[in-house]
N, C-alpha and C positions, 0 to 999 in steps of 0.2 A: 503494498499500500506504499505509494508516493502521492506526496503531497506536494512535489513542483510543478510551480507554476501557474495553481489555484488560489482564490482568495478566502481561504480556512479560517474561522473561527479563533479571535486573540484569547478569550476566557470563553470558559465554559459553567456554567450553575450547574452542577451532576446532583445535587438532591441534600436533602431527602424529601420523598413525597411529604404533603400536610407539614411544610414546615416553613411556611411563607415562599418557598421558589415560586410560586403563579404571581404573587404581587410582584417580587420583585424585579421579575422578565417581565411582566407589564408596567412597570411602572419606567425602566431601563428602555424600552424596546417603543413607546408612549411618549413621553417626556426627553428626554435626555436627547437632545441636536447630535450631541459628538458622540452617542453611541448608536453602531445598529445592531438590532436584534431580527432576527429571519420571522417572518408570519406563521410558518409550520412551529409549532409551540410542539417541544419535543416530536427530534426528527429518529430517535433515538437508531442511531447508524452505529456509532463503533459500538453499541452493547449484541455488541455480534451472538454473544450467549444467548438472549430472550426474545429473537425475532428473528424464522428463517424469511429470503430473501419474498416467499409466497404470501406471506402474510403482510411484509413491508407492503409490495404489491396492493394490497386487500386494501391498506390504509393510505394509500397513495402518496408512503414515503420516499425515500430515497433507498438506490438498492445499489449503485453507486457511488464514487469518489464524484464523479463529474459532475450526477443530478447532486448529489447531494453540496459542492463548490457553487452550484448553479442556486442553492436558497441566497448565500449573500450576494449574488451579482451587482446585484443593485445597488450594493453600500458603495458612499465616497467614499475617496481616498484618501482623507481626513477624518474618518468615523474607527470608532474602536470596534470589532466585530466580535458579537456571540451569540451562546444559543445555549439554550437552558432544555437538558434531559434528566429530570429526579431518579431514571431508573438508570442512569450510567454511578451512582453509588455503592447500587447490590450488585451491577456486576463485573463478573470473573475478570471480565476481556475490554470494559471502556477506559481505561486508565493504560495497558499498555499499548490499545487500539490506537488513543487520540498520542499520548507523548511518538507514536511513530513518524505522526506529519504534522504536529507541531508539539514537537519538544520546550520549544518553548511560553506555550501557552500558561494563564494565570487558569488556576482552579477555585468554582467556591464550593464550599457542604456548609450546610444546614444541618443543626441537629436538636432535636426536640426532646426532652424525656423520654423515654423509649413506653413505658406503660401507656402514658397518654398519645402519642405515637401511632400505638398499638390499634386503639380505639377510635382515633379519628378513620387511621387507613382504612378498617373494617368499614366504616358508612362510607369511606366515600366507594369500593371497592359492591359494595353494595346499590348506591348513587351509577356506577359504568357497565349494573350488570356482569360482572366479572365475579362477584359471591352471590351463591343463592341464599348461605345462611345466617342469617340474621339474630343467631344467640352469636355475641361474642365468644363464648368459651367452648361452645359446639365450634365454630369454625375454628379456633387454634387446633382442637383434639384433629382436628379434620383435613389439617390443612396442606398435607402432602399431594403433589398432582405430579403425575408424567409427563414430559415433553421432551420430547426428541430421542426418547431411549434413558433420559436421565430423570431421579426424582428427585422433584423442587420445593421445596418450603415457600409457600404463598408469603408467611410473614417472618418467620423466624432468617429468614436468610438476609433481611432487611437490620437483624438488633447487635449480630459483635461488631459496633460503629468502631474497635480499633483496628481490627481484622480490613473491615472494609478502607479504614484511611492508609491502612500501612500498602493498599496494593498503588495504593498513586503515589505515595512517601519512596514507595520504589523507583518511579519512574519520573518525581519530580522534584526540585527543591524545595525546604522548608518555604522561602520566600516565594516561592509560586502557589502556595497552598493557604488560601484561606478559608478556617471552620469556623463556623460563625454556630455562637449556641442560640436557637428559638424566642429563651425567653428576655434574648437582648435586643433583639429583632424586635420582640409586642412592646418591650416597654420603652424601645428609644428608636423608632422608626429612620429617623430624620438620621441620627450617627450614626446609627448601621449600615446605611446609605450611602452616606460621603467613605466612611470604610470600605465599603465597597467599588465606589469610585479611584478614592488614591491606589486600592490594589490592583484595580485594571490598567491605571494610567490617564483617567478621563478628570474634565474639567469637580472639583470636589465643590466649587461655590454654587453651582446650580439647586436651583430650589426646587423641591418637586412637589407636586399636592401627594400627598396619603393616602393610600388607598387599601381595603382586605381585596380580598381575592378568595376564589375558591372556600367560603368558610363549609364548617361541617353541619351535614342536612343528613336526615333520614325520608326511608320514602316512604310515605303514606300505604302506599299497594303497589306489591312490585307487580301484580297481575296487570293492573292498567297502564303505569312505567313501562311497561314489556309490550303491550297491544301498544301503545304511543309509538315507543321508539322502533318496533314492526313497520307501521303505519310511514313512520317518517324517512326510515331508509329501504321502504320496499321490499320487504321479506315475509315472505310467505306468501301461497297464493292469494289469503283475500287479503290482506296487507297490499302486496301487489297491484294488485287489482284498485285497493283505493287508491292506495300509493298514485299512481298513473291518471286517475282523473279527476286530484286533486291539481294535481302536479298542469292539467292539463286547461285552467280555468281559472287558476289563481297567480298569481304573479309570485313571482318565485320570492322575492322578499319579502309580499305578508305572508305568503305558505312559512317560512321561516320563521317568522318574529308569532304566527298565531303559534305555530308547534310547541317553539320554546317558552309559551305561555304559559302551553297546557300541561307541558312538564313542571317547570317548575311549580305549577298551583299544585301537585303529587308532593311537593318537599314541604317537610317539616322539622322544628329544632329536634336538634338530638336528642333520642332518651336520657331519662337520666341513668349517671356510669351506675352499674355494679360492683359496688363498694369492697363487696367480701374480693369478688374475682378482680379488682384492681390492687388490693393489700397484697392476696396470690399472687400477681403479676412481679409485685414489686418485690416479692423476698426474690423469684425466680431471676430477675433481674439484676440482682445488687451486685452481684461479681460483673457483672459489665459495666454497668457504671460506675465502680470501683476500678476499674483498669483504662475507661476514660480518662476519670480522675487524674490519674498516673500521669497517663501518655499527653494529656493535653497540660499538665500542672495546673488544674484549677477545681477547685472542690466543688463538683458537679452534685455529688452528695449528701449536703448541706442546700443548694439550689436546690435541689429535686427532692427533699426533703425524706430520704435512706437513711438517717442519721438513725431513728427510732425499729427499724425494720431489720430485722433479726430469722 
C-alpha cells in the first residue's frame, strides 16, 4: 500500500465510539476553515480486519487507496486534512495500515469510562439495528459472533484500552498521539478543541460554536423502527414496492426529511441504568482502569469512581 503522490489525511480521529468523536468531527468539518474533513464520516478504509470489500461496496465505502484519496480531492492546498473512523481504535490492522502510508500522521483517541461506554454503545448498536438484544446483561453474555472464520467479541474488543493504544504507540512516536479523556471533553469542550487544534497544527484561536452530536437514545419499538428502515432503504419485497412508489411521487429532499422525522419519533431517552449490572461491570473492569491509569500516568481510578470498587 503506497500513498506516494496522493492527498491523504494529515490526522486521524480513531475513536472510541460514543465518546464525542462525532461532535469533534462535525465541528472541525463544518466550522474550522483551516481543516478539511471528508463528507463520508467513518470511511473505515484502514480497518481491513473489520469489513470485507463486499461490505465496503454495499456501504459505498472506498475499496482502493485511490478511491480513498478521492475523498480528500477537494481540500485546498493550505488546509489540514483529516478523517474520523471510530472503529480504527479497536481494529487490529488500522494503526499499521495508516503508518504505512502516513508515517507522519497525527492520531487522536478519546477514551470513556468503560462501564458507561458499554451501556451507551449497546444502545447505539440497537439504534443501528446491529444489536437485537435490548437487555445489556444478556447482550454481553452472548456477544461473541463469527466473521470471516474468526470469533469476534462485539463489546469486549473495545475494553483493553492499553492494548488498543499500544498498537498505535508501536508505529507512531509519542508526540504524534493525543489521548483525550471523555470527561475532560465534556467538562471543557473549548479547551479540548484547542488542544486538538494545536496537536494537528491548525489555528487554535478559532472560535467554535459548540454542539453535542450522536446523543445516547433508546428505540421505542424495534419492530416499527425496522419497518421504517426497510421502507427507507427499499429492502424486502413489500418495503421495496412501497419505497419505489414513494420515490416516484415524492421529491428526494422531502422524502428523506419525512423518513428521518418518522424514525426520530421512535427514539426515547435512554432507560434507567441497571445499577447492579454497572457495579458488576466495574468490578470486572477495574484492572483495565488501573492499567490505563498507570499507562497514561493519570489517576483515572479516582476520576471514574473506582476507588471503592473491589
